[in-house]
N, C-alpha and C positions, 0 to 999 in steps of 0.2 A: 283609838288613835285619834290624836289633836294635830290638826294643820292650822298654821297661822300665814294666811296671805300677807305680804308687804305690797301695799300700794305706797310705793316711794314717791319723794318730791321731783324726782326727774321725769318719771311717767305720768305721775298725776299731781300736776303743780298746783293745782287749785281746788276749791270746794265744788267746782262745776264737774270735775273729772271724778273726785271722790264723793263725797257726801251726795251729790245729784246725779252720780254715776253717768254723767254726759250724757243724758238722755236729750237736752237740748246745748247747743253751741254755748250759749249764755242762759243759765239756769234761771237768773232774775228776771229775764225779759224774753219769756219763752213766746214762740210762735211757730205756726205750720212750717215755715221757710227753713228755721232752723231747727226744728224736729230731726234727732238723728234717728237712722234706723237701728232695729235693736241688737246688731250684731257690734255696733260700734259703742253699746251702752258696758260700761265697766260690770255692769251685772254678768255679762255674759261669759265672764273669766269663771266664776264659782262651778257650774255645772261641767264646763270643760275641765277644771282641776279636779274636781271630784272623779270624773271617768277616768282622769289619767291616774290618779291615785289608786283606784280600783283596779285598772290593768298591772300597773306596776306590781302589787303585792298580790296579784291574783287572787281579787275579792271575789265576793258574791253580794255585797251590798246595793240595794237598790235606791238608798237614799242617804241624806244626810242631817245633822243638826247644826243650827249656829248660834254664837253668841256675840254681840256687838255693844260696846259700850261708848256713850258719848258721840263723836261723830260715826263710829262704828254701828252705834244703833239706828242713828239718820240713814245711813247706807242701808241698812238690813231691813227697815221698815218699808223702805222703798223699793226694795228687790221685791218683797212680796205684790207689794200694791201693782207692781208694772210687770212682774214674772211669774204670776201666781201657779203656772203649769211645770216650774221647775221642780227638779228632784229634791228640794229642800223639805224637810219634814218638820220640824221644829225650832222656831227662832225665839230667842230671848233678847228683848230689845232693852238695853239698860240704860237710863239717864240722858236720854237723847237731848239735844241743846234745844231742838225746835223739829216741828214735823209738816210734812203732808199731809193736812187732814182731810179725811173723806168728806168735805163740804163742798158742794158746787158754787156757792156764792163768793168766794175767795179764789184769787188767781193763783196759780202754780208760781213757786214752789210752796207755798202755804196752803194751798186748798186745790180743788180740781178742776176750776176753771182754766183752760189753755192748755191744761193737761195731756190733751190727745187720749185720755182713758173712756171706755165706756161702761155702762152699767154690768155689761157681760162680765169684763175682766174684773170689775171690783168685785163682784158676786163670787168670782174664783177665788179671790185674795181673802174674802172673810172666810173660806173655807179652810185654809192653812191653820196652823197652831200656832198664833202668836203671842208671845208674853209680853205687855207694856211692864217692864219692871224697874220700879223708883224706888229712890233711896228717901226715908222719910225726912231726913234733914238736908237734902238738895234744893236748899230755900236761897241760896244767895243770889238775888240779883245781879250783884256787880262780880260774879265770877267770870274770871278770864276767859276770852274766848267765845263767850255767850252773846249770841247774835240778838240786837236790839235793834228796833225800828218801829214806825208809827203802825207798819201793817200786823206783825207778829206780835209786838208788847198788847196791841187792842185787841188780837184775835185769841190769842192762846195764854196769855199771861207774862208776868216778867221772870219766873223761876222755873228749872227744869221741872220740877215736880207739879208746878200748877199747870205747866204746858202737856206733861204726861197725863194729866187726869183730864184736862180736857180734850186732849186726841182719844182717848177712849171713850169718852162720854159722848163724842160728836160719832165717834165710829158706830157706836150701838144706835144712835139715832138714824144715821143714814142706812144701817143693816136694816133697820125695822122698816123705814120707808120703801126701800126695795123689796119686803117681805124675804129677805136672804138670811140664811142660816148664818150665824157668828161662831165661829171657834177660837177668836181672839180672848184673850184672858186679861185681865188686870189684877196679880196678885194682892195679897198683904204687903204693903209698902215695907222697906226694910228698915227695921228698927235701929234707931241710932247711926244712921249711915249716910253720908253727904255724897260727893262726887269723887269717891274712892273705888278706880276700877278692882282693886283686890279684893276689897269686902263684897262687892258686887258680883265679883266672879263667884265666890265661893258659896254664895245664896242661890244663885243661877244654877250651879250645877243640880241641884235638884229636880230642876225643869228640864234640864237636857237630858237627864237620864230616865225622864218619864216616857211611858210607853203610848 
């Protein structure tokens, strides 16, 4: 069964509510004072939705897999980082525009400084099965809606492919520094595909069906 939650513009009017999941009142200016309780996070919807579906269909499923493309991939990788004890099993994050990278020197939303995350939560997040899924040709630095500023450009690069590569490289480094097991995977980049959600979804299917 496939379900697609709709985060509409009325209830989730900005990137703070969707891409950044309402973790902070203003995700670009995080602080302890504006850090929301987790029941207010947009992430909290997913497990509730899963439990509702299982109940409605009288199922016996204990977990679910998820795929997100572009902004959806932003939401999904942050979901794993912040809620590693969710019932999510496998996540495929395709062509995210930019990332919350597991590095402490950079402030949230681009890194973990001011993120209110601790090493224990991050270590649990690394145990999840997350695929950093990239299109080989997603290299247009002028792509519409791709965020650019002095911080993210200098940190992660100018294109989605470069940023995905950087995210995974730093994840490997951080997990090593924590002596943590890392179950995140960067598959071979999808050949001849740019920022095309249909082609990325078709390729992602093999990972969604993995055991």
